[in-house]
N, C-alpha and C positions, 0 to 999 in steps of 0.2 A: 385482685388480691392487692396489687400496687398501683395508689393513685399518682404518684408523680411522674413527673414527665424529665427526661432528659434535659439537661441544661443546655441552652444554645445562647450563644454568642454573636452579636454584630462583628462582621469584619470589613471596616470601614474601607472600602474597594478603593476611593481616591487617595488612598496613602500607597497602595499597591503597584499604582502605574503613573508613568507620567502624564502631565497634563497636556492636552492636547490643543491644536489651534488649526483648523479647518484641516483636522485628520493628521497633522504632524505634530510630533513633540515638540513642546515650547523651546527647548534647547537645539531640536535640530533647525526651528524657524529662525533661531538666531543666529546659528550658523550660516542658513541659508541668506539673511538680511548682510551679514557681514561680506560672505564671499561676492554678494550681487553687489554690493557696493564700493567693493573694492574694485572689481571688475569695470564698474562704471564710472569711478572716479580716475582710473588708468587709462581707458579708451574716449573718457568724455563723449558717449554717444548713447542716446536712450535707445538704442535697439538691442545695447547689450543688457538691459534690465529684461529683456527675454529669458535669460539665462536662470535670473530668478524663479520665473513660471514654471522652467524647463526641471528645476531642482527640486521646487517644492511637489510636481507631480511625481517625480522620482523618489523623492524620502517618504512619500505619504506611501508609494507601492513599496516601499523598504517595509513600511511598518506595519501594511494593510495587515498581516498575520499575525504579527508578535509586537507587541509594544517597546520590548527592550532590544529591537533588533539591532538598533546602534550601537549599545552596550556588546552584545553578542558579536558584532564585527570587531569591535575594538577587542574583546578578548582574543579574538583569531589571529589579530594583527600581533598580539603580543607572545602569542604561544606557538605561532606556525611552525617554528624553530627554521633550520637550515635547510635550503634547497637540496643540497648535497645528501643529506640525513634521510629525508622524505624521499626521494628518489632510489636509496637503496634500500629502505627498508618499506618502502610501499605505504609510506605515513611518520607522521613525527615520532622520534622514539629517544628513551634517554638511557645511557648505558649502565650498566648495573656494577661493570667491573671497567673503568675508564682507562686503564692501563695494558687492558689485554685487547689482543685483534680479534675484533668482531664480525663473523662473517656468518649471514642468516642462512638457514637451511632453505629457507621459501621466503616468499614476501607475505604480507599480510593478505589474509585473503578476501577482507571487504574494499581492499585499495581500490584505488582505478589507476594506480601509477603501474608503470609495467613490470612485469615479473620477470624478465630476462636480465637476471643481473650476476648470473655464476661466474662468467670469467673475472668479475672482480675478487671474488674469494683469495685470490692471491694477490692481491695488492700490496706491496709494503706497508707496513705497520705503520710509519707517520703519516699516511695519506689517509688510513684509517681511520686514525685516531681525529683526524682534522674534520671528518663527517660527523663523529660523534658527539651528541652533548649528554649532559651531566643533570640529572634533578634539580642540583642548584638550591634556588630559594624555594622551592616548592615544596622541598621538604627542610623545613627551617631548627632542625631541632638540634641543639648545641650540645648539650650534657647534662648530666643528673647533678643539681644544687644538694639536694637531699635523699632521703630513701623516696621523697614522694613527688619533691618540684623539681621540673625541666625548666630548663632555661631555653629560649629562642633567640634567635639571631638577631630578630629585631627589639630586643630588652624585653619581650613578652616573656612571662612566667605559666606554666601549665601544671596543673593536676587532675586527676583522673578517677572516676569511680565507676565500678560496675555494680548493677544493682538486680536483685532477683525479678522485679518488678510484682505485678498487683493481680490478680487472677480477675479478668473483667468477666469472664464467661460465666458464672456464678454467682454474682455480686447484683445487691439490687439497687435499683434506681436511685434512691436514695445515700447509698454508699459510692457509686459512682460521682453524683452532686457532690457529694463530702470531699471525695478524693479531689475533685477538681478544683474545687474552692481553697483547700489547703495549698493546693502547688500551686496557685494562683497568689497566695500570701507568702509563700516561701520565695518566687519569684523579686516579688514586693519588696520582703524584707532583706535579700540580699543585693537588692539594684544598686549599679552603679556605673557611670557611664564608663569607667574602664574596665569592666566586665563582659566576658561575654561568654555564651555558652554553646558547644557541642554536644549535639546526642547522636548517638548511632543505634541503630538497629541490626543487627548483623545476622542473617538468618542463612544457616548452613546445613553442609548435611552431617547426620552424628552416627557413625556407624560402630559408635562403643555398646558394650555389653560386660555384664561385671562378671569377673571371673571367677574361678574358684574349683576345688575337685572335691567329688561327691562320693562318699564312701561308698554306699550302694549303688547297685548296680539300674534299678527302677529311677533312682533321682539322678543319675548319670545319663540316662538314656530319654528322661523327659527332659532333664537342660537341653541336652542336644537338640534334639525335636524341637523344640520351642525355639532354639537360638537360632536354627535354619529357619523357621518359620520368621521370625521377627529379621531376619537377614536379607529376605527375598523382598522386604518392602522398604522404600525408602523414607527414611525420617530425617526431618528435619527439624533443629532448633533454633530458640531466637535468643541472642545474649544482647544486653542492653546496655550501654555506656552513657555516661556525661562526664565532659571533661569542661573544665572552668579553666578560664584564659584571663589573666591580667596582662592588659595591654596598654599603650603609653595613652598618655591624654589624648585629648582630641584638640587642644586650643592650640594656636600658631606656636607658642613656647616649646611646648612639649614635643610637638611634631618636630619644630627645627633642631631640639636637643637629640631627638632621636634619629633625624637625619644624619647628622653628624656625628653620631656615636657609632651609626653602623658603616662610615667610612672608615673606622680605623680597623686594625686586622684584631687587636684587643677584643672588641665589641664583638666581630663576627665570629671570632672563637669562643664567643659566649662564655668571656672571663668574668665579665662586669658582674658586679651581683650588689642589687638594692636592696639590703637587709629590710627596710619598711615594705617594700612591696611583697617581700618574702611574706612578713611578718600579716600583712594586710589580705593575702591570699590563701594563709594557713586556717585564718580566723573566719573567713569567708568559706573555708573548707569544713569546718568542725560545726559552723552553723548548716550547711548545706547534710549533713551528715545527719544530724538533727531532724531539719524539717523532710526529709528523706526517709527515714527509719522506718515507714510504713513499707516501703518498697525493696526492703532487704540488700540496702545500700553499703558497700565497701569501698575504703580507700586503695587504691593500686599503687604500687611501690615495687621495691628489690626484694627480692627472696633469693635463698639458697639453693641448689640442686646439685648434688653430689659435689658439694665443696665449691661450685663455681656459684657467682654472682649473676641473677638472670633480672630483667626490666619488665616488670609487666606494663607500665606505660607503652613502651616499645612494641610489647607484643600486641598490644591494641593496633598501635598504628600499622603493623605488621598485618593485622587481620584485615583491615581498612584495603590495605593495599592489596593484598590477593586472595580475601573471601576465606583464608586456613590459616588455622592456628597454628603457631610456631614457639618452639623458646629462643627468645633474643639475649644472647649473654651482654652484659655492661664490658662497652669496650671504653679505650683510651680517647679515641677519636670522636669524629661527628657522628653523632646519636642517627642524624638522618641518612648520612650515607650508609650506615650499620643496616637500617630497616630496609634499603633499596635493594632486596637480593633478587629481583626479578625484573625482565625486560617487558616495559609495558608498551606499545604500538598502538599508535592513535589514529584510525583512519578517519573515512569520511562521515561517518555516523556510527560507528562500534570501535572498539578496542580490541588488543589482544592482550593475555597476560602470558608472558613464557618463562616457566621457572623447568627446574633440569626434570627430565622424565612427565613434565604437566603442561598443558596448555587448556585455557579458556577463554571465551570471548565475552564481552559484556557491551552494554548500552546504558545510556543514560537517558533519563527523564528529569525535567526540570518543571518547574509552576509556569504556568503560560496567563490562567488566569485561577485568581481564588476564588472558594465558594462564597457566597453574601454571608452565611453566617456557619460557625464551627460550634462543635459537641464534641464532649470528650469520646474516642474510639472511631472517630471519623476516619481513621484509615486502619481500622483493626481487621478488615480482610486479610490485609498484606500477611498477618501473622498466620494466616491456614496456607501461604501459598506451597507449591508444589516445588518450588525452584529458589534456587540460592540467589540473597540479595545483600544490599547494602543500603538502609534509608538513614540518610544523614539530613541533619536541621542544625542551622546555628542560630543564635538571637544575642545580637550585640546590643547591650544595654545603651537607651540614650537617655541624658538628663533630662529632666523635664522641661525646662529652658529650651531645650534641644528640637525634643518631640513635640511642643509646644507650637513653637517656630515652623516646626515640618507640615503639622495640619495647617495652620492659618496661612502658611505660603500657597499648598494645596488649595484650600479654600480660596485664597485670592485668586490665584491661575484660573481654578475652574469658573468663576466669574466674571474676570476680564477676557477669558477666551471662549465663551459661550459655549462649553464643555458640554455633550449630552449628557453628562454625568451630573448636570449640575443639580440635580435634585438630590445629590448626598452632602450638597453645603450645610443643610439642617442637621445631617447625621455629622457630621465634622463638630459642629456645636455643641451636641450632646460630647462627642469624642472627648471633648477638650475639658466639659463641665467634669468628666468623668475623669480625666487625667488630673486636675485640679484637686480634685475631690480624693486622691491618692486609692481609686478604686482598682486601678490598674497603672503599671507603668509600661512605656513602650519600648520598642528594640528593633533593629534591621533583622530581617527572619531572611531564610533560605531553605529552601528544600529542595532535596535531589534523590533520585532513586536509579541505584546501579543494580542492573540485572545481569546475572549469569546465564551463559549455556554452555553446554559441553562442547556442542557444533554451531555451525552458523543457523541450520534449522533450526535447533533447540532454542538459541537465542529469538531467533523469531517467533517462535511459539511462543515462549517465554514474555519476551515484550509485551505482544498481543496480550496476553493472560493480564500482565501487569496495568497495563493502560486502561483494560475494562475495569479493574478491582477500583483504580484512583478514578475513574470517571462516576463509579456509585457513589462516590462521595460529595459530587457538584465541580469535582477539580478539573480545569482542561488542564492539560500538559502538552509540552514539547520535547519531542524527541534531538537531543542535542547534537547539533553537528559541527558548525563553525566553533562552537563555545565547547566542545566534547572534552579536548584537552584542562580547560580552566576549569570544568564541573567537575572532573575527576581530582585534580587537584585541590578544588576547593572543599572536600569532605574533610581534608585533614585540619586538625584544628590549629586555630592562628593563622592560617591563610583566607584573611579578609579582601586583599586585592583580587584574589581566584573567584571571587562570588560574582557572578554574571548574571543574577537576578534576585538582588535584594530587595525588601518590600517591608516596608514601615506595617509591623502588628500591634495590639497591645501582647499583655503576659496574661488574658484569661485565653485569648486566641490560640497562644504558645503551648499554654497550658491544655489545651483541647488537643492539638496537633501532636504534641508530646507528652501522650496523659502517662506513660510507662505501663503500659497493659502488657500481659503475656500470657502464655499458656506456661504456669508452672512445669518444670523439669525435674525436680528433685535434686539430688545430687549424688553422681556416680560414682566419686571416691572421697575418702577423708571422711567417711561416717563415723559412728563412735565404735562399730566392729568391723572397718574398712569399706571394702565396695559393697556396691548397694545389694538389698536382697534380691531386685527382681527390676525386670527390664517390661514397664508397660506404653501404651500406645494411646495419646492423647486424642480426641476429637478431631484436634488439627494436625494428623498426621507426624506429632512431633513427639518424640521421647518422655516418659516420665521413670526416672530411676526412683522405685519405689523402696522407703525404709520405714521399718517399725519405729526406729528414734527418732527423736526431735531434741537435740543435743545429746545428753546420756540416759534420757527417760522414753523409755520404749513401751510402755504401755496401751494397749489397742482394742479399739472399740470396734467388734463387726455387724450390722445390724442386716437383716435381709429375711424375709418369707420364704416360706416353703418354696421351692421351685426358681429362687433367683439365681441363684450358685453360689452361696454363701458357703457351703461346703467344699466346692472346688475351690474357690480364693481361699479358705483358711488352708486345705492341706496343702495346693498349691505353693504357698507362701513358708509352710511350714517344710517343705520337700526343698526347696530354695535354701532354708537355712542350714542344712545339711553342711553346706560347703565351709560352714565357720566353725565346723566341729564343736555345736552347741549340743548339751543334754536338751532334749524337749520331752516335755510330757501332756500328753491329750486327754482330759477326762470327757469322756463322750458320750453322747445319747442317741440310744436307738443302733448302736453299733455302725454309724456311718463312717468312723475314719477306721475302721477294722480292718479291711482290705488294705489300705493305704500303710498303715503303722506296720502290718503283716508284710507287706510287698517289698517294706523299707528295711527288712532286715530285724523289725521291734518287736517288743513283748507287748501284749495284750491280754488283759483279764476280763473277763464277763462276768458281773456280779449280779446274781440272781436269788430272787427271795427262796431259802429252803434250800438252796445249793451251795454246799462247800465254798467258800470265798476264797480260800489259801491263804487266807490271814491268822499269823499265830504270834501277835506282837511278845508274848514272854520268852518264845524260842528263839524268835528274829533278832531280838533286842540285847546288846550287853548291859550290864546294870552299870553303867557311867551314872553319874549323879543326875545328868539331865534327863534319861531315858527313867531312872527309878522317879523322877517327880513326874513324868509323862504319865507313868504304869500305875499310879498313886491316882492322878486324877482320872485315868480312865475306869479303873475300878469303882470309884467313887460314882463316877458316872453310870456305872452300871447298876448300882445297889442301892442309891436316892432313892425314896419312895417320893411319889408325886407331890404328895401332901406337907411335906417336912424335909428338912435337911438332916444332915448326920449329925449326930451327937460327936460331942470329942472323944468320948470312948471308942466309938465305930471307929472314926477315923482313925485313930492309934492301933486299933485292931488291924485295919488295913497297911498300916506303915510296915507295921512289925511281921506281918503274914508274907508282903513281898521283900522284907528283908531278909527272912528266911529261906526264900528261893535262892538268894543270891548265890550261896556255895554250891549248889546245884550243877551239873551239866547242863548245856542248854535243852537238850532234847529231852530234858526232866521237869523243865519247866514249863507251865501252862495254868489256864484258870481252872481245869481240875484239878491241879497239885494246889492252889492258893483256896481252893474251896474247903481242903482237908485240913487246911492251917486254922482255918476261922471258926471251929466249932460246929457240934451236928447238932445241940439241946434246944434250939431257942428257933422254932418253926418260923419266928418271926424275924429272925436274927438277919445279919449281912451274909451269914453263909448261907442260910437257906433261898436269899433273895439273889446271890449270885449263883447258885446252881442251876437257874434258868441258863446261863451263857457257858455253860460246862458241856462237856461232850454228851453227856447221859441228858443234858437239858434240851428243851425245846427250840433254844438257841445258838444251840452249840457250834452249828456250821456256821457262825458269824467270827469267832473271835478265837476258837478253840481248836484249830486244826492239829493236824498231825505234823505238816511242815509249811514251812512259810514260803509261797512264792513270790511274795513281792522283791524281785530282783531287779537291782538299781543298776545293774552293771550295762545294760543295753543302754544306747544313744538317743533310743526311741521309746517311751512306756505307754500304753493306752490303758486306760480304765473304763468301762461302760458302766456307768450308775443308773441307768434309767428304770432297772426296779427298786430301787430304793429311794427313790426322789419321792415316792408317795408314802414311805414306811417308817414316818418320824422315829419310832422306838429303835428301829436298826440303823438308820441312816445317820443318826449324829453319832456315836461310837466308829463307826467304820470311816466317816468323815474325818474326825479324830486322829483313829490312826494313820489313814493314807496322808493325810496333812503333816503329821509327824515326821512320819518317814519321808516325803517330799524335802521337808526343811531340813533333812541330813544334806538336800544337794545344793542348797544355797548357802554356798562358801566360796564364794569371788570366779568360782568356773562361770561358764556362758549359761545361760538355764532360761529356757521358755517354759510356761504353764498356760497351756491353751484350754481354755473351758469352755466347752458347745454348750448352749441354753443354761446358763449359767444362773439366769433368774429362778429358776426352779432350784439351784443349791444355795441361792442366797436364803431359802426360808430355814435353813439351817445355822445356828447360831456359829457354831465351830466353823463353818466356811467363811460365813458373813467376816468373822475375827482375820480368816486368812486373807481373803480377800482386802480388806480394808486395811491389815499390817503390811500386806506384800506391795500393796499401791503405793503405799508409803516409803517402804524402806529397801524393796528390792532394787532399787536404782543405784544405792550403794554397793550392792553386792553383785553386780553385773548380770543383772536377770530381769524380766520383765515379764507380764503376764496379759493373754489374749482371751476377751472375754468376747462370745459369739451369741446371739439370741435372734430368735426370729420376729419379735414385737417390742419396741422400743419402751409403749407403756408399759410391760412387764418390769423392766430394768425400773422405771422412773418411779414407781411404787415402793421399790427398797428403801429401807432406812439408808443404806450407803450410796443412794444414788449421786447425792453432792459430789463425794468421795472420787466418784466412778467418772463424772463430768470431766473434775479437776486436773485427774492424774493421769488420763489417759488423752495424751497431746495427737495420737493419730487418732482417726474414726473413718471408717468404712461402710458406706451406707449403698446396698445394691438397692435396684428396682423394686417399689413397692405400691401398685395402682389405688391401694386401699390404705395409705397411710392418712394419717389425722396432723394437721397443721399443729394441733396442741401439744403433740408429741414432740415432732420433730421443729417444729419454730420455737414455741413456748419454753419446751423441756430440753432440747439441744441444742437450743441457742441457732440452729441454719436458719440461712436467709430465706427470705420467702423465693428467691431465685432457683436457690439448692434443692426446696422443698420442691417446688413445680417440678424440675428437673427428675427427681427422684419418682415422683409419682405420676407426671404425665408424658415426659418425653422417653426416658428410659426404659428398654424393655429387657425382660429379662433372655429373648433371643438375640439381644444385641451385645450380649456378655460386655457390658460397659456397666460401672460402679461408679460413685463418687467417693475421692480418697480426700479429706479435710485434715489440713497437718496447721495450726495455729491460725492467722490470718487468712490463709490460701486455700483455697478449695481446686480440684481438677477433677474433670469427668474422665477416667481412661478405660481402657479395655485389655480384658485378659481372652483374648480368643484362641481357644484348641481345638477348634472345630478342625474333623478331618485326624485326629488326636484319638479316635475311639477308645485304644486299648488304655491311654493314659487316664482318659475321664472315668473307666471303670472302676478303676484303683482310687480315683482321687475321691469320687464322689459312690458309696456305697449303697445300694437299694434293697429292700429284703428280699428280695428274687438273687441279687448277686451274692449278699450275706450268707445265705442256704448254699448257693454253690458253693463258695469258699469253704464252708463245713464241709461240703459231700468230699471235693478235690482234697481238701488238708488230710482228711479220716483215711484217704485211699493211698493219697502219695507223700505225706508229712509236711512240717513246716518250713524246709530249705526253699525260699523264694525260687531260685532259678528253677527248682523242681515242679513247684504248683503254678507258676504263672504262667507259664506258655499253655498247660493244660487246661487252666481255667478261662483264659481267653478263647480255646478253641471249645469249649464246652458253652461258653457265652455266646460266640457267634451262632451257635447252630438255635 
């Protein structure tokens, strides 16, 4: 079906590790030569040259398993903290409350330091404060310069974005490659050596559920049971963020200026403002908003909540710090101090995060060896993890001159050092050519994965799973130990000095490693009608908050063959809509929804050929101008012969006759009364033609009832029109009257009109007009329509197929093993992968289906297994509908009375 292959890009490994001389990094070899030479000159004894040999073998042992070992060691020396602090906490720690006396309840479990420190809990405050350290420069966030721009202590500026991401699970290879190419172009276009990107994927547990009150006992019981089922499963959601950092230039002059300004108190307080830098960052941010539009990007900033100002950028940083969402108010002091609300204790190879009433453990992986090639979605397996994590990538752009110098220097070192990776020399020639040709830009990249665990055992299990997932991508990772604290702080945007494993890669590699792939999660709150309609589960065990609306447009198309679960999905969603106090109308087929409608306390009319419909338009409608126009059109439809139009005189007679009925009481108005006003003399006149529709005529059962039973007071109305769908003579007048009555509900109240097997009704002109008009105008009147069908081909043959495709932003496709590509792909515009899922992978037994909204689609699950009573109500069968008739005939229409008896009889 798809002939294309996923794009793979060479990752020039020579740029990701230091060049080696006899198994030792060139820098370490230079240090060895310098130390040995110094000792030799000082001692003036050739025997001391053996020091160099010893150091060489020592350095070689150090880097045997990790080329970055010397940088890791340097990071440990920088972050190891005070000995008193480490002894007290069982590891390096920073105090969130420096003015308070801190006494640990216990030492860090994973540390090897002694845990017997209880007597120190009574030590005087000043001594305690001496052993405490502050986060300091690890959280260098000074203040908000505007709603969106944050100043850092080191003259850097920051703006943050949140992304919805792109659904990769249902995308074609062509789409994945196209996204990859455009993302590379985006990084090329915003590239500036003063810019750096931090990208975070935060996977955390989501315990949300759409709230609401239900009027009917059935809907409430169904929601309670479903909520309990969903609550028994841990669901994780993926949050994607991008942060843009504008940092001081890298030339000597800018670095000197940055150093001198950091010495001043005013600079440390973040009070200096570079207007040109702010404008540059805002311009780059606007460009990024355009380039990442496909990913649902949104700029983060300040917002109001209950009269207070809160900061979304600081909430992102707090999420990275603790893995937990929390509102962070805008403070007058240093922002970095405000977000450090939890104590982080760093052990030998794991850390502990302590918060009031909560604690968790974490470990960090860093990149030891990059894969030889990269492709989009290399690490997508992490997005299905059953544990929480924070995946961080940073990419600091290099100027073209700097990037070329890096590659040429690496190339020269490889040649001179006779490195075993000398085969990459030619590859670096190609890379330099691509760089000069602007096919990509270069940058310093670092990746880290922080994995959480509720207990030390859970952390060990989660770390093993994460290592296996990364290994599948060809990545060799190292669990950080000496550089654990540096790796943790390097997650925070702007912390360049804490990056312990930077590697030069190109923008195509970065676009592949950070493709912004995700499983769509929908929107839990803030939708057109408030909270989400329903919570569903994706194939990645993540939540999907389903909503009919995309923006303010809610029209929805549902397609699934018999036995696929379509009726269950339709009726479950209608039941969930009850919490919005919405008026619901269900035009049914084969009485499939009757049990559900009646169980929800609704009104249901079954319309059958030859049986009184309960329709009496002349008795039900007030003689308002609009109703008079409708009654005139209805009578004209009834009496118009098939071979000609009505004459002007016939139309006047009809209008005059209807006007004569206005003074009468409603119970005296009828088609029979109108017939008496249209004359008896002409056997072929309009009076004679109307007589067929009166009570004495063969079609009197259609529109001339003794009373009108179409009550619109119920919040749920059901009509079964199966018998009429193939009876064109009766179908159109019935449709006209039913549609007219329903139009009175389209007055701004929340309204949903759900039509099952609507393609059959599309054969009627009156219904086509309703569907076409409703699709285009209901949005403005706070209403929407749901169209259900078993076959997409039937819909595509309709005259209004284009309108349906255009005006239904939400489409639901259930499994169909017999689906045709010409219908799903060519007709409804699905990707080949979406069609493959519908036809080959999804099965009715899985209770999974595809939801497509806008650019994105996702496979979700509505699993009601075990809720047999609810399923029997949501999906009527011929036998259960017959049972319903018998039970209601004996026990009445009150749901509280007949539902228990119905289930008892059904189980027999």
